[in-house]
C-alpha positions as CSV (number, residue, x, y, z in Angstrom):
1,M,-0.1,0.0,0.1
2,Q,2.9,2.3,0.9
3,D,4.6,1.7,-2.6
4,K,1.2,2.6,-4.5
5,R,1.0,5.9,-2.7
6,K,4.6,6.6,-3.5
7,R,4.2,5.5,-7.2
8,A,1.0,7.6,-7.7
9,F,2.7,10.7,-6.3
10,T,5.9,10.3,-8.5
11,I,3.5,10.4,-11.6
12,T,1.9,13.6,-10.6
13,Q,5.1,15.1,-10.2
14,L,6.1,13.8,-13.7
15,V,3.1,15.4,-15.1
16,I,3.7,18.6,-13.4
17,T,7.2,18.7,-14.5
18,I,6.3,18.2,-18.1
19,A,3.7,21.0,-18.0
20,V,6.2,23.4,-16.4
21,V,9.0,22.4,-19.1
22,T,6.3,23.0,-21.9
23,V,5.4,26.5,-20.8
24,L,9.0,27.5,-20.2
25,V,9.8,26.4,-23.9
26,I,6.8,28.1,-25.3
27,V,8.1,31.3,-23.3
28,F,11.9,31.2,-23.7
29,V,12.6,29.9,-27.2
30,P,11.1,32.6,-29.1
31,M,13.1,35.2,-26.6
32,L,16.2,33.3,-27.3
33,S,15.6,33.3,-31.0
34,S,14.9,37.0,-31.2
35,M,18.2,37.7,-29.5
36,S,20.2,35.5,-31.8
37,D,21.5,36.8,-35.3
38,G,20.1,36.1,-38.7
39,K,17.3,36.8,-41.0
40,A,15.1,34.2,-40.1
41,S,15.2,34.4,-36.3
42,T,14.9,38.4,-36.5
43,G,11.9,37.7,-39.0
44,G,10.2,35.5,-36.5
45,A,10.7,38.2,-33.8
46,L,9.2,40.7,-36.0
47,D,5.9,38.6,-36.4
48,R,5.9,37.9,-32.6
49,M,6.3,41.6,-31.9
50,N,3.5,42.8,-34.2
51,L,1.4,40.0,-32.6
52,Y,2.1,41.7,-29.0
53,L,1.2,45.2,-30.5
54,E,-1.8,44.0,-32.0
55,A,-3.1,42.3,-28.5
56,E,-2.2,45.6,-26.8
57,E,-4.1,47.8,-29.3
58,E,-7.4,45.2,-28.6
59,L,-7.1,46.0,-24.9
60,H,-5.8,49.7,-24.4
61,G,-5.8,51.0,-28.1
62,K,-2.7,52.2,-30.0
63,P,0.4,53.3,-28.3
64,Q,0.9,57.0,-28.3
65,T,4.6,57.3,-28.3
66,M,7.6,55.2,-29.2
67,S,8.5,55.0,-25.5
68,E,5.2,53.1,-24.9
69,V,6.2,50.6,-27.8
70,V,9.8,50.5,-26.5
71,E,8.5,49.6,-22.9
72,L,5.9,47.0,-24.1
73,M,8.5,45.0,-26.2
74,E,11.1,45.0,-23.3
75,G,8.2,43.6,-21.1
76,H,8.0,40.7,-23.5
77,G,11.7,40.1,-23.7
78,Y,12.7,42.2,-26.7
79,T,15.2,45.1,-26.9
80,L,14.7,46.9,-29.9
81,E,18.2,48.1,-30.5
82,R,19.6,44.5,-30.7
83,L,17.2,43.8,-33.4
84,A,18.2,46.9,-35.6
85,G,20.4,46.4,-38.6
86,S,19.9,42.5,-39.0
87,D,21.0,41.6,-42.7
88,G,21.3,45.1,-43.8
89,K,17.7,45.9,-42.6
90,T,16.5,48.1,-39.9
91,I,13.4,47.6,-38.0
92,A,11.0,50.7,-37.9
93,W,7.5,51.0,-36.0
94,N,4.7,52.3,-38.1
95,E,2.9,54.9,-35.9
96,E,-0.2,54.9,-38.1
97,A,-0.5,51.0,-38.7
98,N,0.8,50.3,-35.2
99,R,3.1,47.6,-36.9
100,F,6.7,46.6,-37.0
101,L,8.2,46.6,-40.5
102,Y,11.7,46.0,-42.2
103,L,13.2,49.1,-43.9
104,D,15.6,48.7,-46.4
105,D,18.3,51.3,-46.5
106,E,17.5,51.8,-50.6
107,D,13.9,51.9,-50.0
108,G,13.8,55.7,-49.7
109,E,10.2,55.4,-48.1
110,D,10.8,58.6,-46.0
111,R,7.9,59.4,-43.5
112,N,7.6,60.8,-40.3
113,D,5.3,58.0,-39.2
114,L,7.9,55.6,-39.4
115,W,9.9,55.6,-36.0
116,L,13.6,54.5,-36.0
117,I,15.9,54.0,-32.9
118,A,18.9,56.2,-33.4
119,D,22.0,57.1,-31.3
120,E,22.1,60.2,-33.0
121,V,19.6,62.4,-35.2
122,P,21.0,63.1,-38.8
123,E,22.1,66.5,-39.2
124,I,19.5,68.6,-41.2
125,T,21.0,69.7,-44.6
126,E,19.6,71.9,-47.3
127,D,20.0,69.3,-49.9
128,K,17.3,67.2,-48.1
129,G,13.8,68.4,-49.0
130,E,10.9,68.2,-46.8
131,G,9.5,64.9,-45.9
132,F,13.0,63.3,-46.0
133,Y,13.3,62.6,-42.5
134,Y,12.0,59.8,-40.3
135,S,10.9,60.1,-36.7
136,Y,13.4,59.3,-34.2
137,Y,13.5,57.7,-30.5
138,L,16.8,58.5,-29.1
139,A,18.7,55.2,-27.8
140,P,20.6,54.8,-24.7
141,G,23.7,55.7,-26.5
142,F,22.8,59.2,-27.6
143,T,25.1,61.7,-25.8
144,G,23.9,65.1,-27.1
145,T,21.8,67.8,-25.1
146,S,19.6,69.1,-27.8
147,V,18.4,67.8,-31.0
148,H,17.1,69.9,-34.1
149,V,14.5,67.7,-36.2
150,R,12.2,67.9,-39.0
151,S,10.2,65.0,-37.8
152,G,8.7,63.4,-34.8
153,V,11.2,62.6,-31.7
154,D,10.9,60.8,-28.7
155,V,13.8,61.4,-26.1
156,G,13.5,58.1,-24.5
157,E,14.9,57.7,-21.0
158,H,17.3,61.0,-21.6
159,A,16.5,63.9,-19.5
160,D,16.5,67.8,-20.1
161,I,17.0,67.2,-24.0
162,D,16.1,70.7,-25.6
163,V,14.2,69.9,-28.8
164,L,13.8,72.3,-32.0
165,Y,11.1,71.0,-34.3
166,D,11.4,73.2,-37.7
167,S,9.6,72.2,-40.4
168,A,7.3,73.9,-43.5
169,A,5.7,70.5,-44.5
170,A,1.9,69.8,-43.8
171,E,2.1,67.3,-41.6
172,Q,1.3,65.8,-38.1
173,V,4.1,64.9,-35.7
174,T,4.6,63.5,-32.3
175,I,7.1,64.7,-30.0
176,R,8.0,63.4,-26.4
177,T,10.1,65.3,-24.0
178,N,11.4,64.5,-20.6
179,G,12.2,68.0,-19.4
180,G,14.2,70.8,-21.3
181,T,12.8,73.2,-23.7
182,L,10.5,72.4,-26.8
183,T,10.6,75.1,-29.6
184,V,8.0,74.6,-32.5
185,D,8.4,76.6,-35.6
186,A,6.1,74.8,-38.2
187,L,4.0,76.9,-40.3
188,N,1.9,74.2,-41.8
189,A,2.4,71.4,-39.3
190,S,0.5,70.2,-36.3
191,V,2.3,68.8,-33.1
192,D,1.0,66.4,-30.4
193,H,3.3,66.9,-27.4
194,Y,3.7,63.9,-24.9
195,G,5.7,63.7,-21.7
196,M,7.2,66.7,-19.6
197,A,8.9,69.8,-20.6
198,D,10.2,72.8,-18.5
199,D,9.1,75.4,-21.2
200,V,7.4,75.4,-24.6
201,H,7.9,77.9,-27.1
202,V,5.4,77.6,-30.1
203,Q,6.6,80.2,-32.8
204,R,4.3,78.9,-35.5
205,V,1.9,76.2,-36.0
206,A,-1.0,75.4,-38.5
207,K,-3.9,77.5,-38.0
208,E,-6.1,74.6,-39.2
209,G,-4.0,72.3,-36.8
210,A,-2.9,72.9,-33.5
211,Y,0.1,72.6,-30.8
212,S,-1.6,69.9,-28.7
213,L,-0.4,69.3,-25.1
214,Y,-1.1,65.8,-23.8
215,G,1.5,65.9,-21.0
216,Q,3.0,68.6,-18.5
217,V,4.8,71.9,-18.9
218,R,6.2,72.9,-15.6
219,G,6.7,76.6,-16.5
220,R,5.4,78.7,-19.6
221,V,3.9,77.9,-23.1
222,T,4.6,80.9,-25.3
223,L,2.2,81.1,-28.3
224,V,3.3,83.4,-30.8
225,E,1.2,82.2,-33.8
226,G,-1.5,79.5,-34.3
227,R,-3.8,77.6,-31.9
228,A,-2.9,75.6,-28.7
229,V,-5.0,72.9,-27.3
230,L,-4.6,71.4,-23.5
231,A,-6.0,68.0,-24.1
232,G,-7.5,66.1,-21.1
233,G,-5.0,65.2,-18.3
234,A,-2.7,67.8,-19.7
235,S,-1.4,70.7,-17.4
236,A,0.8,73.8,-17.7
237,D,1.4,76.7,-15.2
238,T,1.3,79.6,-17.7
239,L,0.1,80.1,-21.3
240,L,1.4,83.4,-22.6
241,L,-0.1,84.9,-25.8
242,L,2.4,86.7,-27.6
243,P,1.1,87.3,-31.2
244,I,3.3,89.6,-33.6
245,G,2.1,93.1,-33.5
246,A,-0.5,92.1,-30.8
247,N,-2.7,90.7,-33.4
248,A,-5.1,88.8,-31.3
249,A,-6.7,87.1,-34.7
250,T,-3.6,85.1,-35.0
251,V,-3.8,83.0,-31.8
252,A,-6.3,80.7,-30.2
253,V,-6.3,78.6,-27.2
254,E,-8.8,75.7,-26.5
255,M,-8.9,73.9,-23.0
256,N,-10.3,70.6,-22.1
257,E,-12.4,70.4,-19.0
258,A,-9.9,67.7,-17.7
259,A,-6.9,69.8,-18.4
260,S,-5.3,72.1,-15.8
261,L,-4.0,75.5,-16.5
262,S,-3.2,78.2,-14.0
263,V,-2.5,81.5,-15.7
264,L,-3.5,82.7,-19.1
265,A,-1.3,85.8,-19.9
266,A,-0.6,88.4,-22.4
267,R,1.5,91.7,-22.6
268,V,-1.7,93.8,-23.7
269,Q,-5.0,93.5,-22.6
270,S,-6.5,93.7,-26.3
271,V,-5.0,90.3,-26.9
272,L,-6.7,88.9,-23.9
273,D,-9.9,90.3,-25.1
274,G,-9.8,89.8,-28.5
275,A,-8.1,86.1,-28.9
276,S,-10.4,83.2,-29.3
277,V,-10.1,81.7,-25.9
278,D,-12.0,78.7,-24.7
279,V,-10.6,77.9,-21.0
280,S,-11.9,77.2,-17.6
281,A,-13.4,80.1,-15.5
282,S,-10.8,79.3,-12.8
283,V,-7.9,79.9,-15.1
284,E,-6.5,83.3,-13.9
285,K,-6.0,86.0,-16.8
286,V,-3.2,88.6,-16.2
287,L,-1.0,91.0,-18.1
288,V,2.9,90.4,-17.7
289,A,5.6,93.0,-18.3
290,D,8.1,90.3,-20.1
């Protein structure tokens, strides 16, 4: 009787062991293959990562920034920098489709909705026309203190990077900062701004579009020309209307009821009175000297 009990327990252990090993194989074999070199293994990783993106989108909607994508993939064991450049190809995230794809160097498919991971952002030169540039996520190897882009940019884990977005293209771009100053000079573009910044200076933005804040500005947002929108959950201490020639018709402000803004300011009263402003009644309107 004692032997029968011992044999039954041993069989149970065997069944449990087989089940555990099966789970480990399912989880770790794809992870290990994704970290190895070679086109076949990287291609398999690409397919699996797209399945994770699809599942996440079903549950929570599309990621808003490349940082969210990087974090999601790391949670599943994939370090995107290690997958880049396999067999002469680079992996890019298509923001619009929310899918990874291979980007051949010779493809010439240059769009700001394609995100690349980069240790440095290519220098802007006059021989490159509008629309040439991809959007860039700053990899851990980035060593600068500022970037000048004509596309979207996500500073990743870097803090206090100053960002200048300068473009004449009619486009929608995503920018994510983590401290520092964001400057926007984009007559025909719209900007979705995530993360946190110390200050934001909107020199120009599309009149039919907007500079849309989804994150936090600890200091001042200065609006010279165009429309500024504070989305739900966004916050800023001060929004300064500073139109050229005190022309109130060239600036507009919209504020979601779930956003937070302490002060709406201008240098002359006519701007506060004449600008198109839709903000909470709790926002203080003041004149400033500088």
